[in-house]
C-alpha positions in Angstrom: 168.2 200.0 36.8 166.1 197.7 39.0 164.7 198.5 42.4 167.2 196.0 44.0 170.2 197.9 42.5 168.8 201.2 43.6 168.2 199.9 47.2 171.7 198.4 47.4 173.2 201.8 46.3 171.1 203.8 48.8 172.0 201.3 51.5 175.7 201.6 50.6 175.3 205.4 51.0 173.6 204.9 54.3 176.5 202.8 55.6 178.9 205.5 54.7 176.9 208.2 56.4 176.4 206.0 59.5 180.2 205.7 59.6 180.5 209.5 59.7 181.4 210.2 56.1 180.0 213.6 55.0 177.3 213.5 52.3 179.5 215.1 49.6 182.4 212.7 50.3 180.0 209.8 50.3 178.7 210.8 46.9 182.2 210.9 45.5 183.0 207.4 46.9 179.7 206.1 45.5 180.4 207.6 42.1 183.7 205.8 41.9 182.4 202.5 43.4 179.4 202.2 41.2 180.6 204.0 38.1 177.9 206.6 38.1 177.9 210.3 37.8 178.6 212.4 40.8 175.1 213.9 40.4 173.5 210.4 40.5 175.7 209.4 43.5 174.6 212.5 45.3 171.0 211.4 44.8 171.8 208.1 46.5 173.5 209.9 49.4 170.7 212.4 49.8 168.1 209.6 49.9 170.1 207.8 52.5 170.5 211.0 54.5 166.8 211.7 54.4 165.5 208.2 55.3 168.4 205.8 56.0 168.5 202.3 54.7 165.7 200.9 52.5 164.4 197.4 52.0 165.9 195.5 49.1 163.0 193.9 47.2 163.0 190.2 46.5 163.8 189.1 43.0 160.7 188.3 40.9 160.0 185.7 38.3 157.4 185.4 35.6 154.8 182.9 36.6 152.1 182.3 34.0 148.7 180.9 34.9 145.4 180.5 33.1 142.4 181.9 34.8 138.7 182.2 33.8 138.1 185.4 31.9 135.7 186.7 34.5 138.2 186.2 37.3 140.9 187.9 35.4 138.6 190.9 34.7 137.8 191.1 38.4 141.5 191.0 39.3 142.3 193.8 36.8 139.4 195.9 38.1 140.4 195.4 41.8 144.0 196.3 41.0 142.8 199.5 39.2 140.5 200.5 42.1 143.3 199.9 44.6 145.9 201.8 42.5 148.3 198.8 42.5 149.6 196.4 39.9 148.0 193.0 39.1 151.2 191.3 40.1 151.2 193.0 43.6 147.5 192.2 44.2 147.8 188.6 43.2 151.1 188.1 45.1 149.6 189.5 48.2 146.5 187.4 47.9 148.4 184.2 47.3 150.8 184.8 50.1 148.0 185.5 52.5 146.2 182.4 51.4 149.3 180.2 51.8 150.0 181.6 55.3 146.4 181.2 56.4 146.2 177.6 55.3 149.6 176.8 56.9 151.0 176.0 53.5 153.8 178.4 53.8 155.1 181.6 55.5 156.4 184.8 54.0 160.0 183.6 54.7 159.4 180.4 52.7 158.6 182.3 49.5 
């Protein structure tokens, strides 16, 4: 299951809880709605009870580019040092660059 599906289910649980539905009842409703076990539905409800709604991540696509080997190695190392993924590092750098040059804003992406 992707992060978007997980976020949508936690947010559905949060809406139920915000409407006054008890956690146990919300889990039962989520189980039926999403066709998941009661145990899994309870996890969604518990997550929503603990932290409320969560951000639904944007869909991603594969975007292949050719880079000089030295630059690719530097990017890999920087991602390792920061404890993040190469994709996250590059997406952030490109987004920052586009915004700083006026070529786009985070909402245009």
